[in-house]
C-alpha positions in Angstrom: 97.5 -131.1 -63.3 96.2 -134.1 -65.1 92.7 -132.7 -65.1 94.0 -129.5 -66.8 95.8 -131.4 -69.4 92.8 -133.6 -70.1 90.6 -130.5 -70.4 93.1 -128.8 -72.7 93.2 -131.8 -75.0 89.4 -131.9 -75.1 89.2 -128.2 -76.0 91.8 -128.6 -78.7 89.8 -131.5 -80.2 86.7 -129.3 -80.1 88.6 -126.6 -82.0 89.5 -129.2 -84.7 86.0 -130.5 -84.8 84.5 -127.0 -85.2 87.1 -126.3 -87.9 86.1 -129.5 -89.7 82.4 -128.6 -89.5 83.2 -125.0 -90.7 81.4 -123.6 -87.6 80.8 -119.9 -87.5 83.4 -117.7 -85.7 81.0 -117.2 -82.7 81.3 -120.9 -81.8 85.1 -120.5 -81.5 84.6 -117.4 -79.2 82.2 -119.5 -77.1 84.9 -122.1 -76.7 87.4 -119.5 -75.4 84.9 -118.1 -72.9 84.3 -121.6 -71.6 88.0 -122.2 -71.2 88.4 -119.0 -69.2 85.6 -120.1 -66.9 87.4 -123.4 -66.3 90.4 -121.5 -64.8 92.9 -123.1 -67.1 96.5 -122.2 -66.6 97.7 -119.1 -68.3 100.0 -121.0 -70.7 97.3 -123.4 -71.7 94.8 -120.5 -72.2 97.4 -118.7 -74.5 98.0 -121.9 -76.5 94.2 -122.4 -76.9 93.8 -118.9 -78.1 96.6 -119.5 -80.6 94.9 -122.6 -81.8 91.6 -120.8 -82.2 93.3 -118.0 -84.2 95.0 -120.6 -86.5 91.6 -122.3 -87.0 89.9 -119.1 -87.9 92.7 -118.2 -90.3 92.4 -121.7 -91.9 88.7 -121.2 -92.1 89.1 -117.8 -93.7 91.5 -119.2 -96.2 89.1 -122.0 -97.0 86.3 -119.4 -97.5 88.4 -117.3 -99.8 89.4 -120.3 -101.8 85.9 -121.5 -102.3 84.8 -118.0 -103.1 87.6 -117.7 -105.7 86.6 -121.1 -107.1 83.0 -119.8 -107.4 84.1 -116.6 -109.0 86.3 -118.5 -111.4 83.5 -120.8 -112.3 81.2 -117.8 -112.8 83.8 -116.2 -115.1 84.2 -119.4 -117.1 80.4 -119.6 -117.4 80.4 -115.9 -118.6 83.1 -116.7 -121.2 81.0 -119.6 -122.4 77.9 -117.4 -122.6 79.8 -115.0 -124.8 80.5 -117.8 -127.3 76.8 -118.2 -127.8 75.3 -115.9 -130.5 73.5 -113.7 -128.0 72.3 -110.2 -128.9 75.2 -107.9 -127.7 72.7 -105.9 -125.6 71.6 -109.2 -123.9 75.3 -110.0 -123.3 75.8 -106.8 -121.4 72.8 -107.5 -119.3 74.3 -111.0 -118.5 77.5 -109.4 -117.4 75.8 -107.0 -115.0 73.6 -109.7 -113.5 76.6 -112.1 -113.3 78.8 -109.5 -111.5 76.1 -108.9 -108.9 75.6 -112.7 -108.4 79.3 -113.6 -108.2 80.4 -110.8 -105.8 77.2 -110.3 -103.9 76.9 -106.6 -104.7 73.7 -104.7 -104.1 73.6 -103.2 -107.6 75.6 -103.4 -110.8 75.2 -101.3 -114.0 77.0 -100.5 -117.2 77.3 -97.1 -119.0 78.3 -96.6 -122.6 79.6 -93.6 -124.4 77.4 -91.8 -127.0 79.1 -91.1 -130.3 78.0 -87.4 -130.1 79.4 -87.1 -126.5 78.4 -88.0 -123.0 77.3 -91.4 -121.7 74.1 -93.2 -120.8 73.2 -96.2 -118.6 72.7 -99.2 -120.9 71.8 -102.0 -118.5 71.6 -102.5 -114.7 70.8 -105.2 -112.1 69.6 -104.8 -108.5 68.1 -101.3 -109.0 65.0 -100.3 -107.0 64.0 -97.2 -108.9 63.5 -96.2 -112.6 65.8 -93.2 -112.4 68.7 -95.1 -114.0 66.9 -96.2 -117.2 68.7 -94.6 -120.1 70.1 -91.9 -117.7 72.5 -89.6 -119.4 75.8 -89.1 -117.7 77.7 -85.9 -118.4 81.4 -85.9 -119.3 83.8 -84.9 -116.5 81.5 -85.8 -113.5 81.1 -88.8 -111.3 83.3 -91.8 -110.5 83.0 -93.1 -114.0 84.8 -90.1 -115.5 87.7 -90.5 -113.0 88.0 -94.2 -114.0 88.0 -93.4 -117.7 90.6 -90.6 -117.3 92.8 -92.8 -115.2 92.3 -95.9 -117.3 92.0 -98.0 -114.2 89.4 -98.9 -111.6 88.3 -96.3 -109.1 86.3 -96.8 -106.0 85.0 -95.1 -102.9 83.6 -96.4 -99.6 81.0 -93.6 -99.3 80.2 -91.8 -102.6 78.2 -88.9 -101.4 80.7 -87.9 -98.7 83.8 -88.3 -100.9 85.1 -84.9 -101.9 87.6 -86.3 -104.4 84.8 -87.1 -106.8 83.4 -84.2 -109.1 79.7 -84.3 -108.1 76.7 -83.4 -110.1 73.2 -82.9 -108.8 71.4 -85.3 -111.2 74.1 -88.0 -110.4 73.9 -87.5 -106.7 70.1 -87.7 -106.8 70.3 -91.1 -108.4 72.8 -92.4 -105.9 70.7 -91.0 -103.0 67.5 -92.5 -104.4 69.1 -95.9 -104.7 70.6 -95.6 -101.2 74.1 -96.3 -102.5 77.3 -95.7 -100.5 80.3 -97.8 -101.7 80.7 -97.6 -105.5 83.4 -99.1 -107.8 83.9 -98.0 -111.4 86.0 -100.0 -113.8 86.6 -98.6 -117.4 85.6 -100.7 -120.4 88.3 -100.1 -123.1 88.7 -101.1 -126.7 92.2 -100.6 -128.3 93.0 -98.3 -125.3 90.0 -96.1 -125.9 87.3 -95.9 -123.1 83.9 -96.9 -124.5 82.0 -97.4 -121.2 82.2 -98.1 -117.5 81.2 -101.2 -115.4 79.9 -100.1 -111.9 79.4 -102.1 -108.7 77.6 -100.5 -105.7 76.7 -101.4 -102.1 74.1 -99.8 -99.9 76.5 -99.8 -96.9 79.8 -98.0 -96.3 82.6 -100.5 -97.0 85.9 -101.1 -98.7 86.3 -103.3 -101.8 88.8 -106.1 -101.6 91.5 -106.7 -104.2 89.8 -109.9 -105.3 86.5 -108.0 -106.0 88.4 -105.3 -108.0 90.2 -108.0 -110.0 87.0 -109.8 -110.8 85.3 -106.6 -111.8 88.3 -105.9 -114.1 87.8 -109.3 -115.8 84.1 -108.6 -116.2 84.8 -105.2 -117.7 87.2 -106.9 -120.2 84.4 -109.3 -121.0 82.1 -106.4 -121.6 84.7 -104.9 -124.0 84.8 -108.2 -125.9 81.0 -108.2 -126.1 81.0 -104.7 -127.5 83.7 -105.6 -130.0 81.7 -108.6 -130.9 78.7 -106.3 -131.5 80.8 -104.0 -133.6 82.2 -106.9 -135.7 78.7 -108.4 -136.0 77.2 -105.1 -137.1 80.0 -104.5 -139.6 79.7 -108.1 -140.9 75.9 -107.6 -141.3 76.5 -104.4 -143.2 79.1 -106.0 -145.5 76.8 -109.0 -146.0 73.9 -106.6 -146.8 76.1 -104.6 -149.2 77.3 -107.9 -150.9 73.7 -109.1 -151.1 72.6 -105.8 -152.6 75.5 -105.8 -155.0 74.7 -109.4 -156.0 71.0 -108.4 -156.5 72.0 -105.4 -158.6 74.4 -107.6 -160.6 71.6 -110.1 -161.3 69.2 -107.3 -162.1 71.8 -105.7 -164.5 72.4 -109.0 -166.2 68.6 -109.7 -166.6 68.2 -106.1 -167.8 71.0 -106.5 -170.4 69.4 -109.7 -171.6 66.0 -108.1 -171.9 67.5 -105.2 -173.9 69.5 -107.6 -176.1 66.3 -109.5 -176.8 64.5 -106.3 -177.6 67.4 -105.2 -179.8 67.2 -108.5 -181.8 63.4 -108.0 -182.3 63.9 -104.4 -183.5 66.7 -105.5 -185.9 64.5 -108.2 -187.3 61.6 -105.8 -187.8 63.8 -103.2 -189.4 65.4 -105.7 -191.9 62.0 -107.3 -192.5 60.3 -103.9 -193.2 58.2 -104.4 -190.1 55.6 -102.0 -188.8 56.9 -98.8 -187.1 54.1 -99.1 -184.5 55.3 -102.5 -183.5 58.9 -101.3 -183.1 57.6 -98.5 -180.9 55.7 -101.0 -178.7 58.8 -103.2 -178.3 61.0 -100.2 -177.3 58.4 -98.8 -174.9 57.9 -102.2 -173.3 61.7 -102.8 -172.9 62.2 -99.4 -171.3 58.9 -99.4 -169.4 58.1 -96.0 -170.8 55.8 -94.1 -173.2 57.3 -93.3 -176.6 56.4 -91.2 -179.7 58.2 -91.1 -183.0 57.8 -87.7 -184.7 59.2 -85.7 -187.6 60.7 -82.2 -187.1 57.3 -80.6 -187.7 55.6 -82.5 -184.9 53.9 -85.1 -187.2 53.8 -88.3 -185.2 54.7 -91.6 -187.1 54.0 -94.0 -184.2 52.9 -94.1 -180.5 53.4 -96.5 -177.7 52.1 -96.1 -174.1 50.4 -93.1 -172.6 52.4 -90.4 -174.3 52.1 -86.8 -172.9 51.4 -83.9 -175.1 54.5 -82.6 -176.8 54.1 -79.2 -178.4 55.8 -78.0 -181.5 58.3 -75.9 -179.7 59.5 -78.8 -177.5 59.8 -81.1 -180.5 61.8 -78.5 -182.5 64.1 -78.1 -179.5 64.4 -81.9 -179.1 65.3 -82.3 -182.8 67.9 -79.6 -182.5 69.5 -80.9 -179.3 69.4 -84.6 -180.2 70.9 -84.2 -183.7 73.5 -81.7 -182.3 74.5 -84.3 -179.6 74.4 -87.2 -182.1 72.6 -89.4 -179.5 70.0 -89.4 -176.7 69.7 -86.2 -174.6 67.7 -85.3 -171.6 64.7 -83.1 -172.2 63.5 -82.6 -168.6 62.6 -84.9 -165.7 62.7 -88.5 -166.9 62.2 -87.4 -170.5 64.7 -88.0 -173.3 65.0 -87.5 -177.1 67.1 -89.5 -179.6 67.8 -88.3 -183.2 65.9 -89.8 -186.1 67.1 -89.4 -189.7 65.3 -90.8 -192.8 67.3 -89.6 -195.8 67.1 -85.8 -195.7 64.2 -85.7 -193.3 65.0 -85.2 -189.6 62.9 -86.5 -186.8 63.1 -87.5 -183.1 62.2 -90.3 -180.8 60.7 -88.8 -177.6 60.5 -91.0 -174.5 58.8 -90.3 -171.1 59.7 -92.7 -168.3 58.6 -93.0 -164.6 62.2 -93.4 -163.6 65.6 -92.3 -164.7 67.4 -94.2 -167.4 70.8 -95.7 -166.9 73.7 -95.8 -169.4 72.5 -99.2 -170.9 69.0 -97.9 -171.4 70.3 -94.7 -173.1 72.4 -96.7 -175.4 69.4 -98.9 -176.2 67.3 -95.7 -176.9 70.0 -94.6 -179.4 69.8 -98.1 -181.0 66.0 -97.8 -181.2 66.3 -94.5 -183.1 68.8 -96.0 -185.5 66.5 -99.0 -186.2 63.5 -96.7 -186.7 65.5 -94.5 -189.0 66.3 -97.6 -191.1 62.7 -98.6 -191.1 61.6 -95.2 -192.3 64.2 -95.2 -195.1 63.2 -98.7 -196.2 59.5 -97.7 -196.1 60.1 -94.5 -198.0 62.0 -96.5 -200.7 59.3 -99.1 -200.8 56.7 -96.4 -201.1 58.6 -94.6 -203.8 58.8 -97.9 -205.7 55.1 -98.7 -205.2 53.9 -95.1 -205.6 52.4 -95.4 -209.0 50.8 -98.8 -208.1 49.4 -97.3 -204.8 48.0 -94.2 -206.6 46.5 -96.4 -209.3 44.9 -98.8 -206.8 43.3 -95.9 -204.8 42.1 -94.3 -208.0 40.4 -97.5 -208.9 38.8 -97.8 -205.5 37.5 -94.2 -205.7 35.9 -94.9 -209.2 34.8 -98.5 -208.4 36.7 -99.8 -211.4 37.7 -102.5 -212.2 35.0 -104.6 -210.4 37.2 -107.2 -208.8 36.0 -110.1 -206.5 36.6 -109.3 -202.8 39.3 -112.0 -202.4 41.3 -110.6 -205.4 40.8 -107.0 -204.0 42.1 -108.1 -200.6 45.1 -109.9 -202.2 46.0 -106.8 -204.2 45.6 -104.6 -201.1 47.9 -106.9 -199.1 50.6 -106.6 -201.7 50.5 -102.8 -201.2 50.6 -103.2 -197.3 46.9 -102.4 -196.9 44.8 -104.5 -194.4 41.5 -105.0 -196.2 39.9 -106.4 -192.9 40.3 -103.0 -191.2 37.7 -100.2 -191.5 38.9 -97.2 -193.4 37.8 -93.5 -193.6 38.2 -91.3 -196.7 39.6 -87.8 -196.4 39.7 -85.2 -199.1 42.0 -82.1 -199.0 41.0 -79.2 -201.3 43.2 -76.2 -201.9 44.3 -74.0 -204.8 47.6 -72.2 -205.3 51.3 -72.8 -205.5 51.5 -75.0 -202.4 49.7 -78.0 -203.8 53.0 -79.8 -204.3 54.0 -79.3 -200.7 50.5 -80.6 -199.6 50.8 -83.7 -201.9 54.3 -84.5 -200.5 53.1 -84.2 -196.9 49.9 -86.2 -197.6 51.9 -89.0 -199.2 54.2 -89.4 -196.2 51.3 -89.0 -193.8 49.3 -91.8 -195.5 52.2 -94.1 -195.9 53.3 -93.9 -192.2 49.7 -94.8 -191.2 49.4 -97.8 -193.5 47.1 -95.9 -195.8 46.9 -94.7 -199.4 47.0 -91.3 -201.1 46.3 -90.1 -204.6 45.4 -86.9 -206.4 41.9 -87.3 -207.9 39.8 -84.6 -209.6 42.1 -81.9 -208.3 41.6 -83.1 -204.7 44.2 -84.9 -202.5 42.4 -88.0 -201.3 43.6 -90.2 -198.4 42.4 -93.6 -197.4 43.3 -94.1 -193.7 42.6 -97.0 -191.3 40.1 -96.0 -188.6 36.5 -95.5 -187.7 36.3 -91.9 -186.7 36.0 -89.8 -189.8 35.6 -86.5 -187.9 38.8 -87.1 -185.9 40.7 -88.0 -189.1 39.6 -84.8 -190.8 40.6 -82.7 -187.7 44.0 -84.4 -187.5 44.9 -83.9 -191.2 43.7 -80.3 -191.0 45.6 -79.6 -187.8 48.9 -81.0 -189.0 48.7 -79.8 -192.6 47.4 -76.2 -192.2 50.4 -74.8 -190.3 52.7 -76.0 -193.1 50.8 -74.0 -195.8 50.4 -70.3 -196.5 46.9 -70.7 -198.0 43.7 -72.0 -196.5 42.9 -75.7 -196.9 39.5 -77.4 -196.7 39.3 -80.9 -195.4 36.2 -83.2 -195.6 35.8 -86.8 -194.5 33.3 -89.6 -194.3 33.1 -93.3 -193.4 34.1 -95.7 -192.2 33.8 -97.8 -195.4 32.8 -101.4 -194.8 35.1 -103.2 -197.1 37.3 -101.7 -199.9 34.5 -102.2 -202.4 32.4 -99.5 -200.6 35.2 -96.8 -200.8 33.8 -95.2 -203.9 30.4 -94.7 -202.2 32.1 -93.1 -199.2 34.2 -90.9 -201.5 31.0 -89.5 -203.1 29.8 -88.5 -199.7 33.2 -86.8 -199.0 32.9 -84.8 -202.2 29.4 -83.6 -201.3 30.6 -82.8 -197.8 33.5 -80.8 -199.2 31.1 -78.9 -201.6 28.7 -78.2 -198.8 31.6 -76.8 -196.6 32.6 -74.4 -199.4 29.0 -73.4 -200.1 28.4 -72.7 -196.4 31.5 -70.4 -196.3 33.6 -73.1 -194.6 36.7 -72.7 -196.6 39.7 -73.2 -194.4 37.9 -75.6 -192.0 37.5 -79.4 -191.5 34.4 -81.5 -191.0 32.9 -85.0 -191.6 29.5 -85.9 -192.9 28.4 -86.6 -189.4 29.6 -83.2 -188.3 27.1 -81.5 -190.7 24.1 -83.0 -188.8 21.0 -83.2 -190.9 22.9 -81.8 -193.9 25.1 -84.8 -193.6 22.0 -87.0 -193.6 21.0 -85.4 -196.9 24.5 -85.7 -198.4 24.8 -89.3 -197.4 24.1 -92.0 -200.0 22.4 -94.4 -197.7 20.2 -91.9 -195.8 20.8 -93.6 -192.5 17.8 -92.2 -190.6 18.2 -94.4 -187.6 21.8 -93.3 -187.1 20.9 -89.7 -187.4 18.1 -90.0 -184.9 20.4 -91.9 -182.5 23.2 -89.3 -182.8 20.8 -86.5 -181.9 18.3 -88.0 -179.5 20.1 -91.2 -178.4 20.5 -90.3 -174.7 16.9 -89.1 -174.4 15.5 -92.3 -176.1 17.7 -94.5 -173.8 16.5 -92.6 -170.7 12.8 -93.1 -171.7 13.4 -96.8 -172.4 15.2 -97.5 -169.2 13.2 -95.4 -166.7 9.7 -95.3 -168.4 9.8 -91.5 -168.6 8.2 -89.2 -171.2 11.1 -86.9 -172.1 10.6 -87.4 -175.9 7.0 -86.4 -175.6 7.9 -83.4 -173.5 10.5 -82.3 -176.0 7.9 -82.6 -178.8 5.4 -80.6 -176.9 8.0 -78.0 -175.9 9.0 -77.3 -179.6 5.3 -77.4 -180.7 4.5 -74.8 -178.1 7.0 -72.3 -179.3 9.5 -73.2 -176.6 7.0 -72.3 -173.8 7.1 -74.6 -170.8 3.7 -73.4 -169.7 2.0 -74.2 -173.0 3.8 -77.5 -173.2 2.5 -78.4 -169.7 -1.0 -77.6 -170.9 -0.6 -79.9 -173.9 0.7 -82.7 -171.8 -1.9 -82.2 -169.0 0.8 -81.9 -166.3 2.0 -79.3 -164.0 4.4 -76.6 -165.3 7.0 -77.7 -162.7 7.0 -81.2 -164.1 7.8 -79.9 -167.6 10.6 -77.7 -166.0 12.2 -80.7 -164.3 11.9 -82.8 -167.5 13.6 -80.0 -169.5 16.4 -79.9 -166.9 16.9 -83.7 -167.4 16.9 -83.2 -171.2 19.6 -80.5 -170.8 21.7 -82.9 -168.7 21.4 -85.6 -171.4 21.9 -83.5 -174.5 24.2 -80.8 -173.1 23.7 -77.2 -172.3 23.6 -76.1 -175.9 20.6 -78.2 -177.0 18.4 -75.1 -177.5 20.9 -73.3 -179.8 19.5 -72.9 -183.3 21.5 -75.6 -185.0 21.0 -78.3 -182.3 17.3 -77.3 -181.9 16.7 -77.6 -185.6 18.4 -81.1 -185.7 16.4 -82.1 -182.6 13.1 -81.1 -184.3 14.1 -82.9 -187.5 15.0 -86.0 -185.6 11.7 -85.9 -183.7 9.8 -85.7 -187.0 11.8 -88.5 -188.5 11.2 -90.5 -185.4 7.4 -90.0 -185.6 7.4 -90.7 -189.3 9.4 -93.9 -188.8 7.1 -95.1 -186.1 4.0 -94.3 -188.2 5.4 -96.2 -191.1 6.3 -99.1 -188.9 2.8 -99.2 -187.4 1.3 -99.0 -190.9 3.4 -101.9 -192.1 2.5 -104.0 -189.0 -1.2 -103.2 -189.5 -1.0 -104.2 -193.2 0.9 -107.4 -192.3 -1.8 -108.2 -189.7 -4.6 -107.7 -192.2 -2.9 -110.0 -194.7 -2.5 -112.7 -192.0 -6.2 -112.4 -191.2 -7.3 -112.7 -194.9 -5.0 -115.7 -195.3 -6.6 -117.4 -192.3 
């Protein structure tokens, strides 16, 4: 009896020792088997079994407590992770990996709803295939749909064999490929609305415990917080971007207004100070970053700024009509505007072409520009009217070379009339007869004044002195703008530029001879400069500038010979001397005919395809003769100079 009691006490101590050591359940079962072999009394054996059951229960409670502590610690860590400014996508990945690590599941994943419908797998942990990456989940199928409809966790111990679940082939193939059986789905909700599902899965058939379901519910709530955080962060970023954009726009608007105000001050100062209209146009074009032209109703341009496109007369007439009808700037097409211009009874328009659309402030500024330019034109016209007799008298004196003033006094007098004596000027003569002379004189006066030039009527001709160096272009411009206004033909001749105001009278004499030549050559109703008349212009010129004539006719050929050591000039001489025969020219030059042909092709490229037309051919032959005569005279002078040097020695 005593032996049985001693053995019983020893076995009970063993049970306590194994409980203290947290021995596995098999050790307890081994203890019971040993007690049965020792033939303990039935009552002792029952008590020992009771003690083992209590020990196993205590051990199980201890395991559950430690597991809960571990889960709680994991949840606390997850909450802490969510306070760190992770990327929301990274937070969802943390939640899936944390759920799998805390609860020991084989696989966890999260699906999110698409705004356009359906769901997709956002992140996963523990997967062994790539079938789940961005997989689309259809509405109404799978365990997730049941959980979202119920608004509570749903689970199954064996997914593929559970008939309660609405199956779909592509979902079942994913579950089968991953080897999943037990699956739990917990809805992720925001403000009561499902936005996704948190899944846990095992590759064995099993039931989920209440603690596991509760923990998954907490993690699903954390996922909802992460998504809400993402939404708030995205909205905050959008609002910050909008505020930054509004701030940038506000600063840009303020800077723009300051720039326009500064330009307005400059325009006002120019207008009150009788400044140049061209300078006003440049200021306005620079402020609006656009091209600008100031024109009258007939299309005569007063000023340009920037690369202005061609505006035809019909468009200008329409712009004048619409702008004056609206009383302010009007749109004339894509990024094109017109503002009304009025100088007394004369109507005009400011046309503007911009690379971008103008805002309200820019349009108001354009209207102000037109007002300031109108003021400038009125003041200039008043000044011109007051100085009209003086300006006419001054130009008349320049044309007749009387009185003979020193250059400094001449420049001072020109400056008083708004003429820059340092600039080169061309002289243009307009000749017409009939009843429309008065209209032509009025137009010419306005035209010359707006271009800082002079106009007078001299010897029945309208004579203009205009700043510039291209006499031919000046004649064509005057002819092109004046002719449409008159019902009778007008003849325009020009020459220059005049080097200094004291040489204006000499240039004017060339203009008169050019005009007489045009009329004699049946050129009434046309325009030309002395240079346009070719060798006739050379004969009409006072200074007989042979070098300039030769250069204007043969310049490219002479330069080609000098640069490449070719014989194009000699070939050209031989060609003309042979009656325009390449074969005879080749014989003269002792070269092959093909060589002459190639040289003639080079000459055509240099002089243009019309170099053999009668007029150009005549000028070319005259230039060649002048060239040879000039070279012969130069050689003779050099020889005479050398002989004198020898005699002196």
